[in-house]
ZADO-1210 file (C-alpha; in nm, 4 decimals, padded with zeros to 6 digits):
<atoms>
<atom x="00.2579" y="01.6857" z="00.4231" code="MET" pos="1"/>
<atom x="00.0258" y="01.7179" z="00.7248" code="VAL" pos="2"/>
<atom x="-00.2506" y="01.4538" z="00.7808" code="LEU" pos="3"/>
<atom x="-00.5487" y="01.5227" z="01.0633" code="THR" pos="4"/>
<atom x="-00.7342" y="01.2476" z="01.2088" code="PRO" pos="5"/>
<atom x="-00.9761" y="01.1703" z="01.2933" code="PRO" pos="6"/>
<atom x="-01.1190" y="01.0933" z="00.9275" code="TYR" pos="7"/>
<atom x="-01.4975" y="01.0149" z="00.7853" code="LEU" pos="8"/>
<atom x="-01.3916" y="00.7712" z="00.5202" code="LEU" pos="9"/>
<atom x="-01.5485" y="00.8852" z="00.1619" code="PHE" pos="10"/>
<atom x="-01.6184" y="00.5395" z="-00.0625" code="ILE" pos="11"/>
<atom x="-01.9363" y="00.6767" z="-00.2802" code="GLY" pos="12"/>
<atom x="-02.1241" y="00.4513" z="-00.4959" code="ASN" pos="13"/>
<atom x="-01.7989" y="00.1497" z="-00.4833" code="ALA" pos="14"/>
<atom x="-01.9069" y="-00.2094" z="-00.5572" code="THR" pos="15"/>
<atom x="-01.5444" y="-00.3639" z="-00.5803" code="ASP" pos="16"/>
<atom x="-01.4003" y="-00.4444" z="-00.2643" code="PRO" pos="17"/>
<atom x="-01.0542" y="-00.3278" z="-00.3945" code="LEU" pos="18"/>
<atom x="-01.1424" y="00.0013" z="-00.5060" code="SER" pos="19"/>
<atom x="-01.1644" y="00.1112" z="-00.1859" code="ILE" pos="20"/>
<atom x="-00.8326" y="-00.0433" z="-00.0741" code="LYS" pos="21"/>
<atom x="-00.7463" y="00.3265" z="00.0638" code="MET" pos="22"/>
<atom x="-01.0034" y="00.3738" z="00.3209" code="ALA" pos="23"/>
<atom x="-01.0219" y="00.0402" z="00.3824" code="LYS" pos="24"/>
<atom x="-00.6353" y="00.0438" z="00.4771" code="SER" pos="25"/>
<atom x="-00.6527" y="00.2956" z="00.7489" code="VAL" pos="26"/>
<atom x="-00.9693" y="00.1727" z="00.8449" code="ALA" pos="27"/>
<atom x="-00.7760" y="-00.2204" z="00.9130" code="ASP" pos="28"/>
<atom x="-00.4602" y="-00.0763" z="01.0679" code="TRP" pos="29"/>
<atom x="-00.5428" y="00.2327" z="01.2270" code="ASN" pos="30"/>
<atom x="-00.9160" y="00.2431" z="01.3229" code="PRO" pos="31"/>
<atom x="-00.9210" y="00.4687" z="01.6099" code="THR" pos="32"/>
<atom x="-00.7917" y="00.7168" z="01.3781" code="ALA" pos="33"/>
<atom x="-01.1419" y="00.6741" z="01.1964" code="CYS" pos="34"/>
<atom x="-01.4935" y="00.8081" z="01.2667" code="VAL" pos="35"/>
<atom x="-01.6984" y="00.6628" z="01.0575" code="GLY" pos="36"/>
<atom x="-01.7491" y="00.6046" z="00.6690" code="GLU" pos="37"/>
<atom x="-02.0140" y="00.8219" z="00.4094" code="TYR" pos="38"/>
<atom x="-02.1435" y="00.6404" z="00.1036" code="THR" pos="39"/>
<atom x="-02.3328" y="00.7415" z="-00.1968" code="LEU" pos="40"/>
<atom x="-02.6592" y="00.5594" z="-00.3335" code="PRO" pos="41"/>
<atom x="-02.5386" y="00.2186" z="-00.4937" code="GLY" pos="42"/>
<atom x="-02.2333" y="00.1403" z="-00.2765" code="CYS" pos="43"/>
<atom x="-02.2121" y="-00.1969" z="-00.2100" code="GLU" pos="44"/>
<atom x="-01.9085" y="-00.2441" z="00.0144" code="VAL" pos="45"/>
<atom x="-01.7868" y="-00.1013" z="00.3498" code="THR" pos="46"/>
<atom x="-01.5109" y="-00.0522" z="00.5429" code="THR" pos="47"/>
<atom x="-01.6569" y="-00.2070" z="00.8230" code="GLY" pos="48"/>
<atom x="-01.7022" y="00.1375" z="00.9962" code="CYS" pos="49"/>
<atom x="-02.0463" y="00.2671" z="01.1125" code="PRO" pos="50"/>
<atom x="-02.2132" y="00.4969" z="00.8397" code="ALA" pos="51"/>
<atom x="-02.2755" y="00.8582" z="00.9137" code="MET" pos="52"/>
<atom x="-02.3477" y="01.1650" z="00.7471" code="THR" pos="53"/>
<atom x="-02.1042" y="01.5020" z="00.7088" code="ILE" pos="54"/>
<atom x="-02.2856" y="01.6731" z="00.9856" code="GLN" pos="55"/>
<atom x="-02.2998" y="01.3750" z="01.1822" code="GLN" pos="56"/>
<atom x="-01.9036" y="01.2949" z="01.1674" code="ALA" pos="57"/>
<atom x="-01.8054" y="01.6598" z="01.1754" code="ALA" pos="58"/>
<atom x="-02.0426" y="01.6726" z="01.5457" code="GLN" pos="59"/>
<atom x="-01.8426" y="01.3076" z="01.6163" code="ALA" pos="60"/>
<atom x="-01.4928" y="01.5053" z="01.5950" code="GLY" pos="61"/>
<atom x="-01.4201" y="01.4405" z="01.2482" code="ALA" pos="62"/>
<atom x="-01.1472" y="01.6376" z="01.0924" code="LYS" pos="63"/>
<atom x="-01.0749" y="01.5292" z="00.7858" code="SER" pos="64"/>
<atom x="-01.2727" y="01.3964" z="00.4662" code="LEU" pos="65"/>
<atom x="-01.1223" y="01.1251" z="00.2927" code="VAL" pos="66"/>
<atom x="-01.1316" y="00.9870" z="-00.0667" code="LEU" pos="67"/>
<atom x="-01.1072" y="00.6038" z="-00.0055" code="GLY" pos="68"/>
<atom x="-01.0514" y="00.5243" z="-00.3812" code="PHE" pos="69"/>
<atom x="-00.8379" y="00.3794" z="-00.5631" code="ALA" pos="70"/>
<atom x="-01.0371" y="00.3657" z="-00.8901" code="ASN" pos="71"/>
<atom x="-00.8823" y="00.2969" z="-01.2254" code="SER" pos="72"/>
<atom x="-00.7006" y="00.5817" z="-01.3510" code="GLY" pos="73"/>
<atom x="-00.6985" y="00.7730" z="-00.9855" code="GLY" pos="74"/>
<atom x="-00.9808" y="01.0116" z="-01.1430" code="PHE" pos="75"/>
<atom x="-01.2039" y="01.2376" z="-00.9114" code="ILE" pos="76"/>
<atom x="-01.5320" y="01.2034" z="-01.0370" code="ASP" pos="77"/>
<atom x="-01.7314" y="01.5512" z="-01.0470" code="GLU" pos="78"/>
<atom x="-02.0182" y="01.3581" z="-00.8662" code="ASN" pos="79"/>
<atom x="-01.8438" y="01.3753" z="-00.5443" code="TRP" pos="80"/>
<atom x="-01.7096" y="01.7551" z="-00.5812" code="VAL" pos="81"/>
<atom x="-02.0819" y="01.8604" z="-00.4140" code="PRO" pos="82"/>
<atom x="-01.9765" y="01.6019" z="-00.0874" code="THR" pos="83"/>
<atom x="-01.6346" y="01.7497" z="-00.1056" code="ILE" pos="84"/>
<atom x="-01.7471" y="02.0944" z="-00.0689" code="ILE" pos="85"/>
<atom x="-02.0336" y="02.0119" z="00.2195" code="GLU" pos="86"/>
<atom x="-01.7347" y="01.8426" z="00.4208" code="ALA" pos="87"/>
<atom x="-01.5283" y="02.1751" z="00.3841" code="ILE" pos="88"/>
<atom x="-01.8627" y="02.3542" z="00.4809" code="GLU" pos="89"/>
<atom x="-01.8201" y="02.1470" z="00.7991" code="ALA" pos="90"/>
<atom x="-01.5194" y="02.2456" z="00.8644" code="GLY" pos="91"/>
<atom x="-01.2980" y="01.9816" z="00.7353" code="MET" pos="92"/>
<atom x="-00.9439" y="01.9141" z="00.5549" code="HIS" pos="93"/>
<atom x="-00.9625" y="01.6998" z="00.2459" code="VAL" pos="94"/>
<atom x="-00.7280" y="01.4296" z="00.1768" code="VAL" pos="95"/>
<atom x="-00.6761" y="01.2185" z="-00.1615" code="SER" pos="96"/>
<atom x="-00.4289" y="00.9648" z="-00.3006" code="GLY" pos="97"/>
<atom x="-00.6241" y="00.9813" z="-00.6239" code="LEU" pos="98"/>
<atom x="-00.4237" y="01.1064" z="-00.9673" code="HIS" pos="99"/>
<atom x="-00.6044" y="01.3954" z="-01.0102" code="ASP" pos="100"/>
<atom x="-00.5055" y="01.7014" z="-00.7874" code="LYS" pos="101"/>
<atom x="-00.7732" y="01.8454" z="-00.5822" code="LEU" pos="102"/>
<atom x="-00.6040" y="02.1765" z="-00.6061" code="ILE" pos="103"/>
<atom x="-00.6523" y="02.1583" z="-00.9478" code="ASP" pos="104"/>
<atom x="-01.0615" y="02.1561" z="-00.8940" code="ILE" pos="105"/>
<atom x="-01.1502" y="02.5842" z="-00.8619" code="PRO" pos="106"/>
<atom x="-01.4840" y="02.5246" z="-00.6864" code="GLN" pos="107"/>
<atom x="-01.3061" y="02.2610" z="-00.4342" code="VAL" pos="108"/>
<atom x="-01.0054" y="02.5217" z="-00.3742" code="VAL" pos="109"/>
<atom x="-01.2066" y="02.8650" z="-00.3144" code="ALA" pos="110"/>
<atom x="-01.4171" y="02.6703" z="-00.0483" code="ALA" pos="111"/>
<atom x="-01.1264" y="02.5563" z="00.0976" code="ALA" pos="112"/>
<atom x="-00.9758" y="02.8723" z="00.1269" code="GLN" pos="113"/>
<atom x="-01.3308" y="03.0471" z="00.2198" code="LYS" pos="114"/>
<atom x="-01.3728" y="02.7865" z="00.4948" code="HIS" pos="115"/>
<atom x="-00.9696" y="02.8018" z="00.6074" code="GLY" pos="116"/>
<atom x="-00.8933" y="02.4193" z="00.5815" code="VAL" pos="117"/>
<atom x="-00.5936" y="02.2184" z="00.4111" code="THR" pos="118"/>
<atom x="-00.6452" y="01.9868" z="00.0994" code="LEU" pos="119"/>
<atom x="-00.3595" y="01.7167" z="00.0591" code="THR" pos="120"/>
<atom x="-00.3120" y="01.5211" z="-00.2563" code="ASP" pos="121"/>
<atom x="-00.0725" y="01.2381" z="-00.0600" code="ILE" pos="122"/>
<atom x="-00.0379" y="01.0679" z="-00.3972" code="ARG" pos="123"/>
<atom x="00.1968" y="01.3610" z="-00.5703" code="HIS" pos="124"/>
<atom x="00.5113" y="01.4530" z="-00.3710" code="PRO" pos="125"/>
<atom x="00.6790" y="01.8001" z="-00.3468" code="THR" pos="126"/>
<atom x="00.9830" y="01.6464" z="-00.2750" code="THR" pos="127"/>
<atom x="01.2935" y="01.6936" z="-00.5420" code="ARG" pos="128"/>
<atom x="01.4284" y="01.3631" z="-00.5592" code="PHE" pos="129"/>
<atom x="01.8256" y="01.2571" z="-00.6741" code="LYS" pos="130"/>
<atom x="01.8651" y="01.0121" z="-00.9561" code="THR" pos="131"/>
<atom x="01.9437" y="00.6666" z="-00.7575" code="GLY" pos="132"/>
<atom x="02.3279" y="00.5632" z="-00.6880" code="LYS" pos="133"/>
<atom x="02.3236" y="00.2077" z="-00.5992" code="GLY" pos="134"/>
<atom x="02.5359" y="00.2650" z="-00.2843" code="ILE" pos="135"/>
<atom x="02.5213" y="-00.0164" z="-00.0311" code="LYS" pos="136"/>
<atom x="02.3754" y="00.1216" z="00.3001" code="ARG" pos="137"/>
<atom x="02.3924" y="00.0121" z="00.6500" code="SER" pos="138"/>
<atom x="02.0973" y="-00.1695" z="00.7804" code="GLY" pos="139"/>
<atom x="01.8445" y="-00.4693" z="00.6919" code="LYS" pos="140"/>
<atom x="01.6005" y="-00.3994" z="00.4280" code="ARG" pos="141"/>
<atom x="01.3390" y="-00.6393" z="00.2613" code="LEU" pos="142"/>
<atom x="01.0483" y="-00.5247" z="-00.0135" code="LEU" pos="143"/>
<atom x="00.7412" y="-00.7092" z="-00.0796" code="THR" pos="144"/>
<atom x="00.6854" y="-00.7708" z="-00.4401" code="VAL" pos="145"/>
<atom x="00.4127" y="-00.8937" z="-00.6144" code="GLY" pos="146"/>
<atom x="00.3025" y="-01.1632" z="-00.8907" code="THR" pos="147"/>
<atom x="00.0372" y="-00.9047" z="-00.9442" code="ASP" pos="148"/>
<atom x="-00.1113" y="-00.5939" z="-00.8044" code="CYS" pos="149"/>
<atom x="-00.3668" y="-00.5439" z="-00.5188" code="SER" pos="150"/>
<atom x="-00.2104" y="-00.8768" z="-00.3870" code="VAL" pos="151"/>
<atom x="-00.2068" y="-00.7645" z="-00.0058" code="GLY" pos="152"/>
<atom x="00.1717" y="-00.6662" z="-00.0144" code="LYS" pos="153"/>
<atom x="00.1417" y="-00.3169" z="00.2249" code="MET" pos="154"/>
<atom x="-00.0991" y="-00.5537" z="00.4435" code="TYR" pos="155"/>
<atom x="00.2228" y="-00.8307" z="00.4244" code="THR" pos="156"/>
<atom x="00.4536" y="-00.5463" z="00.4960" code="SER" pos="157"/>
<atom x="00.2934" y="-00.4002" z="00.7574" code="LEU" pos="158"/>
<atom x="00.1688" y="-00.7588" z="00.9239" code="SER" pos="159"/>
<atom x="00.5489" y="-00.8043" z="00.9204" code="LEU" pos="160"/>
<atom x="00.6573" y="-00.4798" z="01.1228" code="VAL" pos="161"/>
<atom x="00.4140" y="-00.5504" z="01.3821" code="ASN" pos="162"/>
<atom x="00.5829" y="-00.9163" z="01.4313" code="ALA" pos="163"/>
<atom x="00.9393" y="-00.8105" z="01.4595" code="LEU" pos="164"/>
<atom x="00.8663" y="-00.5474" z="01.6719" code="LYS" pos="165"/>
<atom x="00.6954" y="-00.8182" z="01.8637" code="ALA" pos="166"/>
<atom x="00.9917" y="-01.0226" z="01.8381" code="ASP" pos="167"/>
<atom x="01.1719" y="-00.7353" z="02.0142" code="GLY" pos="168"/>
<atom x="01.3295" y="-00.6637" z="01.7126" code="GLN" pos="169"/>
<atom x="01.3663" y="-00.3030" z="01.5331" code="LYS" pos="170"/>
<atom x="01.1657" y="-00.2722" z="01.2442" code="ALA" pos="171"/>
<atom x="01.0096" y="00.0447" z="01.0378" code="THR" pos="172"/>
<atom x="00.7171" y="00.0221" z="00.7775" code="PHE" pos="173"/>
<atom x="00.8223" y="00.2407" z="00.4598" code="ARG" pos="174"/>
<atom x="00.5146" y="00.3154" z="00.3000" code="ALA" pos="175"/>
<atom x="00.5493" y="00.3998" z="-00.1017" code="THR" pos="176"/>
<atom x="00.1367" y="00.4417" z="-00.2346" code="GLY" pos="177"/>
<atom x="-00.1438" y="00.6613" z="-00.1353" code="GLN" pos="178"/>
<atom x="-00.2671" y="00.3380" z="00.1497" code="SER" pos="179"/>
<atom x="00.0354" y="00.3471" z="00.3370" code="GLY" pos="180"/>
<atom x="00.1201" y="00.6943" z="00.3494" code="ILE" pos="181"/>
<atom x="-00.2035" y="00.7351" z="00.4993" code="LEU" pos="182"/>
<atom x="-00.1707" y="00.4493" z="00.7424" code="VAL" pos="183"/>
<atom x="00.2146" y="00.5283" z="00.8103" code="ALA" pos="184"/>
<atom x="00.1251" y="00.9357" z="00.8395" code="GLY" pos="185"/>
<atom x="00.4768" y="00.9208" z="00.5720" code="GLU" pos="186"/>
<atom x="00.6453" y="00.8256" z="00.2767" code="GLY" pos="187"/>
<atom x="00.6754" y="00.8408" z="-00.0650" code="VAL" pos="188"/>
<atom x="00.3878" y="00.7513" z="-00.3401" code="ALA" pos="189"/>
<atom x="00.6565" y="00.5950" z="-00.6130" code="ILE" pos="190"/>
<atom x="00.4087" y="00.5710" z="-00.9209" code="ASP" pos="191"/>
<atom x="00.3910" y="00.9706" z="-00.9118" code="CYS" pos="192"/>
<atom x="00.7555" y="00.9782" z="-00.9011" code="VAL" pos="193"/>
<atom x="00.9265" y="01.1130" z="-01.2910" code="VAL" pos="194"/>
<atom x="01.0881" y="00.7664" z="-01.3870" code="ALA" pos="195"/>
<atom x="01.4600" y="00.8388" z="-01.3566" code="ASP" pos="196"/>
<atom x="01.4188" y="00.9503" z="-01.0070" code="PHE" pos="197"/>
<atom x="01.2467" y="00.6484" z="-00.8607" code="ILE" pos="198"/>
<atom x="01.4954" y="00.4376" z="-00.7301" code="SER" pos="199"/>
<atom x="01.6406" y="00.7405" z="-00.6015" code="GLY" pos="200"/>
<atom x="01.3797" y="00.8529" z="-00.3908" code="ALA" pos="201"/>
<atom x="01.3306" y="00.4889" z="-00.2652" code="VAL" pos="202"/>
<atom x="01.7088" y="00.5289" z="-00.1300" code="GLU" pos="203"/>
<atom x="01.6143" y="00.8219" z="00.0304" code="SER" pos="204"/>
<atom x="01.3000" y="00.7157" z="00.2136" code="LEU" pos="205"/>
<atom x="01.4941" y="00.4355" z="00.3314" code="SER" pos="206"/>
<atom x="01.8795" y="00.5396" z="00.4491" code="PRO" pos="207"/>
<atom x="02.1385" y="00.4126" z="00.6480" code="ASP" pos="208"/>
<atom x="01.9797" y="00.2756" z="00.9774" code="ASN" pos="209"/>
<atom x="02.1102" y="00.0550" z="01.2470" code="ASP" pos="210"/>
<atom x="02.2908" y="-00.2908" z="01.1386" code="ALA" pos="211"/>
<atom x="02.0212" y="-00.4787" z="01.3088" code="ASP" pos="212"/>
<atom x="01.7254" y="-00.2758" z="01.2146" code="HIS" pos="213"/>
<atom x="01.5213" y="-00.3731" z="00.9408" code="TRP" pos="214"/>
<atom x="01.3087" y="-00.1275" z="00.6713" code="ASP" pos="215"/>
<atom x="01.0337" y="-00.3310" z="00.5018" code="VAL" pos="216"/>
<atom x="00.9283" y="-00.1149" z="00.2531" code="ILE" pos="217"/>
<atom x="00.6067" y="-00.1813" z="00.0841" code="GLU" pos="218"/>
<atom x="00.5792" y="-00.3084" z="-00.3100" code="GLY" pos="219"/>
<atom x="00.3863" y="-00.1639" z="-00.5519" code="GLN" pos="220"/>
<atom x="00.2830" y="-00.3291" z="-00.8808" code="GLY" pos="221"/>
<atom x="00.4353" y="-00.6310" z="-01.0274" code="SER" pos="222"/>
<atom x="00.7252" y="-00.6830" z="-01.2421" code="LEU" pos="223"/>
<atom x="00.4540" y="-00.9184" z="-01.4326" code="SER" pos="224"/>
<atom x="00.2190" y="-00.6543" z="-01.5116" code="HIS" pos="225"/>
<atom x="00.2402" y="-00.4755" z="-01.8439" code="PRO" pos="226"/>
<atom x="00.1009" y="-00.1855" z="-01.7127" code="ALA" pos="227"/>
<atom x="00.3170" y="-00.1477" z="-01.3456" code="PHE" pos="228"/>
<atom x="00.6446" y="-00.3001" z="-01.4435" code="ALA" pos="229"/>
<atom x="00.8296" y="-00.0051" z="-01.4804" code="GLY" pos="230"/>
<atom x="00.7416" y="00.1568" z="-01.0845" code="VAL" pos="231"/>
<atom x="00.8519" y="-00.1815" z="-00.9770" code="SER" pos="232"/>
<atom x="01.1705" y="-00.2577" z="-01.1062" code="LEU" pos="233"/>
<atom x="01.2343" y="00.1545" z="-00.9686" code="GLY" pos="234"/>
<atom x="01.1154" y="00.0370" z="-00.6739" code="LEU" pos="235"/>
<atom x="01.3297" y="-00.2963" z="-00.6506" code="LEU" pos="236"/>
<atom x="01.6707" y="-00.1541" z="-00.7375" code="HIS" pos="237"/>
<atom x="01.6445" y="00.1831" z="-00.4918" code="GLY" pos="238"/>
<atom x="01.5104" y="-00.0875" z="-00.1950" code="SER" pos="239"/>
<atom x="01.8565" y="-00.2709" z="-00.2679" code="GLN" pos="240"/>
<atom x="01.6523" y="-00.5450" z="-00.0038" code="PRO" pos="241"/>
<atom x="01.8246" y="-00.8372" z="00.1616" code="ASP" pos="242"/>
<atom x="01.5131" y="-01.0232" z="00.1769" code="ALA" pos="243"/>
<atom x="01.2249" y="-01.0211" z="-00.0762" code="LEU" pos="244"/>
<atom x="00.8752" y="-01.1484" z="00.0188" code="ILE" pos="245"/>
<atom x="00.6601" y="-01.2824" z="-00.2972" code="ILE" pos="246"/>
<atom x="00.3278" y="-01.1715" z="-00.2308" code="CYS" pos="247"/>
<atom x="00.0332" y="-01.3933" z="-00.4014" code="HIS" pos="248"/>
<atom x="-00.3638" y="-01.3756" z="-00.4422" code="ALA" pos="249"/>
<atom x="-00.4545" y="-01.7703" z="-00.4862" code="LEU" pos="250"/>
<atom x="-00.7163" y="-01.8708" z="-00.7526" code="ASN" pos="251"/>
<atom x="-00.6519" y="-01.5075" z="-00.9586" code="ARG" pos="252"/>
<atom x="-00.5992" y="-01.6992" z="-01.3304" code="THR" pos="253"/>
<atom x="-00.4791" y="-01.3674" z="-01.5223" code="HIS" pos="254"/>
<atom x="-00.3089" y="-01.0359" z="-01.4063" code="MET" pos="255"/>
<atom x="-00.5411" y="-00.7606" z="-01.2659" code="ARG" pos="256"/>
<atom x="-00.7183" y="-00.5771" z="-01.5738" code="GLY" pos="257"/>
<atom x="-00.5473" y="-00.7721" z="-01.8210" code="LEU" pos="258"/>
<atom x="-00.7815" y="-01.1299" z="-01.9022" code="PRO" pos="259"/>
<atom x="-00.5484" y="-01.1593" z="-02.2294" code="HIS" pos="260"/>
<atom x="-00.2549" y="-01.2229" z="-01.9444" code="TYR" pos="261"/>
<atom x="-00.2099" y="-01.4996" z="-01.7163" code="PRO" pos="262"/>
<atom x="-00.0955" y="-01.5159" z="-01.4081" code="GLN" pos="263"/>
<atom x="00.2953" y="-01.6143" z="-01.3864" code="PRO" pos="264"/>
<atom x="00.4239" y="-01.8530" z="-01.1750" code="THR" pos="265"/>
<atom x="00.5614" y="-01.8300" z="-00.8088" code="LEU" pos="266"/>
<atom x="00.8618" y="-01.9835" z="-00.9718" code="GLU" pos="267"/>
<atom x="00.8589" y="-01.7728" z="-01.2575" code="THR" pos="268"/>
<atom x="00.7931" y="-01.4498" z="-01.0204" code="VAL" pos="269"/>
<atom x="01.1024" y="-01.5305" z="-00.7786" code="MET" pos="270"/>
<atom x="01.3615" y="-01.6206" z="-01.0706" code="GLU" pos="271"/>
<atom x="01.2661" y="-01.2750" z="-01.2566" code="MET" pos="272"/>
<atom x="01.2428" y="-01.1155" z="-00.8975" code="THR" pos="273"/>
<atom x="01.6142" y="-01.2252" z="-00.8165" code="ILE" pos="274"/>
<atom x="01.8142" y="-01.1219" z="-01.1199" code="ASN" pos="275"/>
<atom x="01.6833" y="-00.8241" z="-01.1349" code="ALA" pos="276"/>
<atom x="01.7465" y="-00.7186" z="-00.7438" code="ALA" pos="277"/>
<atom x="02.1230" y="-00.8431" z="-00.8086" code="LYS" pos="278"/>
<atom x="02.1869" y="-00.5338" z="-00.9613" code="LEU" pos="279"/>
<atom x="02.1820" y="-00.3492" z="-00.6499" code="THR" pos="280"/>
<atom x="02.2295" y="-00.6176" z="-00.3825" code="ASN" pos="281"/>
<atom x="02.3732" y="-00.9331" z="-00.5331" code="PRO" pos="282"/>
<atom x="02.3143" y="-01.1308" z="-00.2100" code="ALA" pos="283"/>
<atom x="01.9291" y="-01.0690" z="-00.2297" code="VAL" pos="284"/>
<atom x="01.7177" y="-01.3802" z="-00.0851" code="LYS" pos="285"/>
<atom x="01.3902" y="-01.4801" z="-00.1068" code="VAL" pos="286"/>
<atom x="01.2488" y="-01.5014" z="00.2415" code="ALA" pos="287"/>
<atom x="00.9097" y="-01.6270" z="00.1832" code="GLY" pos="288"/>
<atom x="00.5741" y="-01.6586" z="00.0430" code="ILE" pos="289"/>
<atom x="00.2825" y="-01.4391" z="00.1367" code="ALA" pos="290"/>
<atom x="-00.0369" y="-01.5347" z="00.0251" code="VAL" pos="291"/>
<atom x="-00.4043" y="-01.4400" z="00.0263" code="ASN" pos="292"/>
<atom x="-00.6272" y="-01.7216" z="00.0560" code="THR" pos="293"/>
<atom x="-00.9587" y="-01.5207" z="00.0946" code="SER" pos="294"/>
<atom x="-01.1190" y="-01.7199" z="-00.1757" code="SER" pos="295"/>
<atom x="-01.0950" y="-02.1142" z="00.0089" code="VAL" pos="296"/>
<atom x="-01.1752" y="-02.2747" z="00.3477" code="SER" pos="297"/>
<atom x="-00.9190" y="-02.1941" z="00.6086" code="GLU" pos="298"/>
<atom x="-00.8641" y="-02.5855" z="00.5069" code="GLU" pos="299"/>
<atom x="-00.8219" y="-02.5578" z="00.1785" code="GLU" pos="300"/>
<atom x="-00.5260" y="-02.2634" z="00.2761" code="ALA" pos="301"/>
<atom x="-00.3585" y="-02.4478" z="00.5339" code="HIS" pos="302"/>
<atom x="-00.2684" y="-02.7274" z="00.2759" code="GLU" pos="303"/>
<atom x="-00.2171" y="-02.4806" z="-00.0138" code="TYR" pos="304"/>
<atom x="00.0216" y="-02.2978" z="00.2449" code="CYS" pos="305"/>
<atom x="00.2189" y="-02.6655" z="00.3492" code="ALA" pos="306"/>
<atom x="00.1962" y="-02.7835" z="-00.0208" code="THR" pos="307"/>
<atom x="00.3931" y="-02.4580" z="-00.1612" code="THR" pos="308"/>
<atom x="00.6203" y="-02.4343" z="00.1311" code="SER" pos="309"/>
<atom x="00.7104" y="-02.7806" z="00.0971" code="ALA" pos="310"/>
<atom x="00.7878" y="-02.7826" z="-00.2780" code="ARG" pos="311"/>
<atom x="00.9701" y="-02.4075" z="-00.2672" code="LEU" pos="312"/>
<atom x="01.1821" y="-02.4661" z="00.0587" code="GLY" pos="313"/>
<atom x="01.0468" y="-02.1862" z="00.2188" code="LEU" pos="314"/>
<atom x="00.7755" y="-02.0487" z="00.4801" code="PRO" pos="315"/>
<atom x="00.4376" y="-01.9984" z="00.3295" code="CYS" pos="316"/>
<atom x="00.1291" y="-01.8114" z="00.4721" code="THR" pos="317"/>
<atom x="-00.1276" y="-01.6257" z="00.4712" code="ASP" pos="318"/>
<atom x="-00.0345" y="-01.3006" z="00.7102" code="PRO" pos="319"/>
<atom x="-00.3869" y="-01.2045" z="00.8179" code="LEU" pos="320"/>
<atom x="-00.5211" y="-01.5826" z="00.8648" code="ARG" pos="321"/>
<atom x="-00.2170" y="-01.7722" z="01.0312" code="PHE" pos="322"/>
<atom x="00.0422" y="-01.4404" z="01.0985" code="GLY" pos="323"/>
<atom x="00.4344" y="-01.4541" z="01.0078" code="VAL" pos="324"/>
<atom x="00.5928" y="-01.5913" z="01.2481" code="LYS" pos="325"/>
<atom x="00.7172" y="-01.8350" z="01.0320" code="SER" pos="326"/>
<atom x="00.8217" y="-01.5613" z="00.7954" code="ILE" pos="327"/>
<atom x="00.9957" y="-01.3277" z="01.1299" code="VAL" pos="328"/>
<atom x="01.1755" y="-01.7049" z="01.1522" code="LYS" pos="329"/>
<atom x="01.3477" y="-01.7109" z="00.8664" code="ALA" pos="330"/>
<atom x="01.4469" y="-01.3778" z="00.8404" code="LEU" pos="331"/>
<atom x="01.6375" y="-01.4203" z="01.1549" code="SER" pos="332"/>
<atom x="01.8727" y="-01.6463" z="00.9519" code="CYS" pos="333"/>
<atom x="02.0058" y="-01.3908" z="00.6999" code="LEU" pos="334"/>
</atoms>
């Protein structure tokens, strides 16, 4: 897989901020790789990058068009195809993190061949993985897990890697989803690995390392979500974590997309996750709580984090509002 920045981020006519998490992630964590964003009529969200036409982006040096969506079902809307082809004709490579493949759209493939550009479906691994073995690996591993989907597992993971490095420690971000792969430039999209090989894929993603090195592994889905618990469990077993960070979105009342499934408590998620993780690491511990507090004021966020920390006996913070130094301090004791 070869990614060629800088990028033009295509977010179409999206109206839900969470639906453009792939584009928003790279804009937030690797802004120098982004030239601008391209939208269609009706778009109500933004990555914060300058709005540009495809021709303007090409003149500004954009080398790749990124389909920055994470829509339900991961489909490529046929209405986006003309935009994709226009970008190809402007000389841009195309990168997609959707379940639908660019290489399955004949007119897109023909245009790419004609103009000598590449089509990269980063959600579809080409590596042949082995099944998991559960053998203890050297080095330290941290996995972010969630009370639900889209609660900040990737942002927490990246925040922790930056904070660990700033503290003089060795740390590597291990991407397991399309957004993280775009930010890191490498990784494995775990939700597209055949189920029997998920744990083995994660073992290969986080191999033996120095004894004092932290692999911070990006979590996916949630053990509490009926649709995605399977991939979460395979990721949990393969990562063999020494430390778990529980990620949570404050004031969310039900599981994402499932109004008939209420949100579990932090205590419930901690218990079920620890019990499952012990299969491959009996010494696993919860090292902290990361909360997306964007639904409340900063004062209310401080109060929630303080109350939760006191109740659970663990550091609790909003990584974007308050940083993760308290969690890094707790990790030093592991």
